[in-house]
Phi, psi and omega in degrees: 000320179296322181294317177295316177302313178303311178305316181293324180291320178287332178285328177279341189304313183297335185271071179293139175079042180282136182285143176296337173302321189259355179309314178302323177301313174303312183292320174303313184290325174300318186293316182297318182295314178300314184292318178299322185285321181289322184258345172066224190284335176302339179270336188295320181292314171300326177290321178296313182301319178293328185282325182273349181257347188280141186277140180295000000 
């Protein structure tokens, strides 16, 4: 967990002055990118199907 927290902090560092209102969005984006990187192609197909079947 400490390693993941360290990655998040270093990823957020260039974005100085993040509003607390948008922090969950930044963390959600980081989480999605981290999961895609960890699972690779096995996550691509379910992600695409979810994006294509979701109602706007």
